[in-house]
ROLUM-271879 format. One line per field, with one value per atom (N, C-alpha, C, O): residue in one letter; atom name; z, x, y. Coordinates in Angstrom, 1 decimal, always signed. Each point is the difference from the previous one (the first is absolute). Example, Ala and Ser with C-alpha at 12.3 -4.5 7.8 and 13.67 -1.06 7.14 Angstrom:
ROLUM-271879
rest	c(a a a a s s s s)
atom	c(N CA C O N CA C O)
z	c(+7.8 +0.0 +0.0 +0.7 -1.4 +0.0 +0.8 +0.1)
x	c(+13.2 -0.9 +0.9 +1.0 -1.4 +0.9 -0.8 +0.5)
y	c(-5.7 +1.2 +1.2 +0.0 +1.1 +1.1 +1.1 +1.1)
//
This chain:
ROLUM-271879
rest	c(m m m m s s s s d d d d m m m m n n n n s s s s l l l l l l l l q q q q p p p p g g g g m m m m l l l l v v v v r r r r h h h h p p p p t t t t r r r r e e e e d d d d w w w w g g g g l l l l g g g g q q q q v v v v q q q q s s s s n n n n i i i i g g g g g g g g r r r r i i i i t t t t v v v v n n n n f f f f e e e e h h h h v v v v g g g g k k k k v v v v v v v v i i i i d d d d a a a a a a a a h h h h v v v v d d d d l l l l v v v v p p p p v v v v f f f f d d d d a a a a)
atom	c(N CA C O N CA C O N CA C O N CA C O N CA C O N CA C O N CA C O N CA C O N CA C O N CA C O N CA C O N CA C O N CA C O N CA C O N CA C O N CA C O N CA C O N CA C O N CA C O N CA C O N CA C O N CA C O N CA C O N CA C O N CA C O N CA C O N CA C O N CA C O N CA C O N CA C O N CA C O N CA C O N CA C O N CA C O N CA C O N CA C O N CA C O N CA C O N CA C O N CA C O N CA C O N CA C O N CA C O N CA C O N CA C O N CA C O N CA C O N CA C O N CA C O N CA C O N CA C O N CA C O N CA C O N CA C O N CA C O N CA C O N CA C O N CA C O N CA C O N CA C O)
z	c(+0.0 +0.0 +0.0 +0.7 -1.5 +0.0 +1.3 +0.7 -0.5 +1.2 +0.0 +1.0 -2.2 -0.1 +0.3 +0.7 -1.4 +0.2 +1.5 +0.5 +0.2 +1.4 +0.9 +1.1 -1.6 +0.8 -0.3 +0.7 -1.7 -0.3 +1.1 +0.4 -0.1 +1.1 -0.5 -0.9 +1.5 -0.3 +0.0 +0.9 -2.0 -0.1 -1.0 -0.5 +0.3 -0.9 -1.4 -0.4 -0.4 -1.4 -0.9 +0.3 -1.3 -0.9 -1.4 -0.3 -0.6 -1.4 -0.4 +0.6 -1.5 -0.5 -1.1 -0.8 +0.8 -0.9 -1.5 -0.8 +0.5 -1.5 -0.4 -1.1 +2.1 -0.3 +0.3 +0.9 -1.6 +0.2 -0.1 +0.7 -1.5 -0.3 +1.3 +0.0 +0.9 +1.3 +0.8 +0.9 -1.1 +0.8 +1.4 +0.3 +0.5 +1.4 +0.9 -0.2 +1.0 +0.9 +1.4 +0.4 +0.5 +1.4 +0.6 -0.2 +1.0 +0.6 +1.1 +0.8 -0.9 +1.0 +1.0 +1.2 -1.6 +0.9 -0.6 -1.2 +2.1 -0.5 +1.0 +1.1 -1.5 +0.9 -0.8 -1.0 +1.6 -0.6 -1.5 -0.7 +0.3 -1.4 -1.0 -1.2 +1.8 -0.9 +0.4 +1.1 -2.1 +0.3 -0.7 -1.3 +2.0 -0.6 -0.2 +1.0 -2.2 -0.4 -0.7 -0.8 +1.2 -0.7 -1.0 +0.3 -1.6 -1.1 -0.5 +0.0 -0.5 -0.5 -1.1 +0.0 -0.9 -1.3 -0.1 -0.9 +1.9 -0.1 +1.3 +0.1 +1.0 +1.2 +0.8 -0.1 +0.9 +1.0 -0.8 -0.7 +0.9 -0.6 +1.1 +0.8 -0.8 +0.9 -0.8 -1.0 +1.4 -0.6 +0.7 +1.2 -2.0 +0.6 +0.0 -1.0 +2.2 +0.2 -0.5 -0.2 +0.0 -0.5 -1.5 -0.6 -0.1 -1.4 -0.5 -1.1 +2.0 -0.4 +1.1 +1.2 -1.6 +1.0 -0.2 -1.0 +1.9 -0.2 +0.3 +0.7 -1.3 +0.0 +1.0 -0.3 +1.4 +1.0 -0.6 -0.8 +1.1 -0.5 +1.3 +0.8 -0.8 +1.2 -0.3 +0.9 -2.2 -0.4 -0.7 -1.0 +1.4 -0.8 +0.4 -0.5)
x	c(+0.9 -0.9 +0.9 +1.0 -1.4 +0.8 -0.2 -1.0 +1.9 -0.1 -1.3 -0.7 +0.3 -1.2 -1.3 -0.9 +0.9 -1.2 -0.1 -1.1 +2.2 -0.1 -0.6 -0.5 +0.5 -0.6 -1.5 -0.6 +0.1 -1.4 -0.9 +0.2 -1.2 -0.9 -1.5 -0.2 -0.7 -1.4 -0.5 +0.3 -1.0 -0.5 +0.8 -0.5 +1.8 +0.9 -0.5 -0.5 +0.7 -0.3 +1.2 +1.1 -1.3 +1.1 -0.5 -1.2 +2.2 -0.2 +0.9 +1.1 -1.6 +0.9 +0.9 -0.5 +1.8 +0.9 -0.2 +0.4 -1.0 -0.2 -1.4 -0.3 -0.7 -1.4 -0.8 -0.8 +1.2 -0.7 -1.5 -0.8 +0.3 -1.4 -0.8 -1.2 +2.0 -0.7 -0.4 -0.9 +1.4 -0.3 +0.6 +1.0 -1.5 +0.5 -0.4 -1.1 +2.0 -0.3 +0.2 +0.8 -1.6 +0.2 +0.5 -0.6 +1.7 +0.5 -1.0 -0.4 +0.1 -0.8 +0.8 -0.4 +1.5 +0.9 +1.3 +0.2 +0.8 +1.4 +0.6 +0.5 -0.6 +0.4 +1.0 -0.4 +1.6 +0.9 +0.4 +0.2 -0.2 +0.4 -1.2 +0.2 -1.4 -1.2 -0.8 -0.5 +0.3 -0.7 -1.4 +0.0 -1.0 -1.4 -0.4 +0.0 -0.4 -0.3 -1.4 -0.2 -0.6 -1.3 +0.1 +0.0 +0.1 +0.2 -1.4 -0.9 +0.9 -1.2 -0.7 -1.2 +2.0 -0.6 +0.0 -0.5 +1.2 +0.1 -0.3 -0.1 -0.1 -0.4 +1.2 +1.1 -1.3 +1.0 +1.1 -0.4 +1.6 +1.1 +1.1 +0.3 +0.3 +1.1 +1.3 +0.1 +0.7 +1.3 +1.1 +0.1 +0.8 +1.2 +1.1 +0.5 -0.2 +1.0 +1.4 +0.8 -0.5 +1.3 +0.1 +1.1 -2.2 +0.0 -0.5 +0.3 -1.0 -0.6 +0.3 -0.3 +0.8 +0.2 -1.2 +0.1 -1.1 -1.1 +0.5 +1.0 -1.7 +0.4 -1.0 -1.2 +1.7 -0.9 -0.5 +0.7 -1.9 -0.6 -0.3 -0.8 +1.4 -0.3 -0.8 -0.4 +0.1 -0.8 -1.2 -0.3 -0.5 -1.2 -1.1 -1.1)
y	c(-1.2 +1.2 +1.2 +0.1 +0.9 +1.2 +0.8 -0.2 +1.1 +0.9 +0.8 +0.1 +0.4 +0.8 -0.9 +0.4 -1.6 -0.9 -0.3 -0.2 +0.0 -0.4 +1.1 -0.3 +1.6 +1.1 +0.2 +0.7 -1.4 +0.2 -0.6 -1.1 +1.9 -0.4 +0.1 +0.8 -1.5 +0.1 +1.5 +0.7 -0.4 +1.4 +0.8 +1.0 -1.3 +0.8 -0.2 -1.0 +2.1 -0.1 -0.3 +0.5 -1.3 -0.4 -0.1 +0.0 -0.1 -0.3 -1.2 -0.1 -0.7 -1.1 +0.6 +0.8 -1.0 +0.7 -0.3 +0.8 -2.0 -0.3 -0.1 -0.4 +0.6 -0.2 +1.3 +0.0 +1.0 +1.3 -0.1 +0.7 -1.6 -0.2 -0.5 +0.0 -0.6 -0.5 +1.2 -0.2 +1.4 +1.1 +0.1 -0.8 +1.6 +0.2 -1.2 -0.5 +0.0 -1.1 +0.4 +0.8 -1.5 +0.2 -1.3 -1.1 +1.1 -1.2 -0.5 +0.8 -2.1 -0.6 -0.7 +0.0 -0.7 -0.7 -0.2 +0.1 -0.3 -0.2 -1.0 +0.3 -1.6 -1.1 -0.9 -0.6 +0.4 -0.9 +0.2 -1.0 +2.2 +0.3 -0.1 +0.0 -0.2 -0.1 +1.2 +0.2 +0.7 +1.3 -0.1 -0.1 +0.2 +0.0 +1.5 +0.8 -0.5 +1.4 -0.1 -0.8 +1.8 +0.1 +1.2 +1.1 -1.5 +1.0 +0.5 -0.8 +2.0 +0.6 -0.8 -0.2 -0.2 -0.6 -1.5 -0.6 -0.1 -1.5 -0.6 -1.3 +2.0 -0.6 -0.4 +0.5 -1.6 -0.4 -0.9 -1.0 +1.3 -0.7 -0.3 +0.9 -2.1 -0.3 +0.1 -0.7 +1.6 +0.3 -0.7 +0.0 -0.7 -0.6 +1.0 +0.5 +0.0 +1.1 -0.3 +0.9 -2.2 -0.4 +0.3 +0.1 +0.1 +0.3 +1.3 +0.5 +0.2 +1.3 +1.0 -0.2 +1.4 +1.1 +1.0 +0.8 -0.8 +0.9 +1.4 +0.3 +0.7 +1.4 +0.7 +0.1 +0.4 +0.7 +1.3 +0.7 -0.3 +1.2 +0.9 -0.5 +1.6 +0.9 +1.2 +0.7 -0.4 +1.2 -0.3 +0.7 -1.7 -0.4 +0.8 -0.2)
//
């Protein structure tokens, strides 16, 4: 898990770096390198933090 992914907590807003079409996502959980995110356009997705570095959004 990247350092940034390890800091993600429930309620934080993120974007997927290669799936702009998924829209803004809200972190639901971050347990053992598996991050569950509820994205605007695709719903709930479980992200493997070893393969994807989510991008935090602070100005949404």
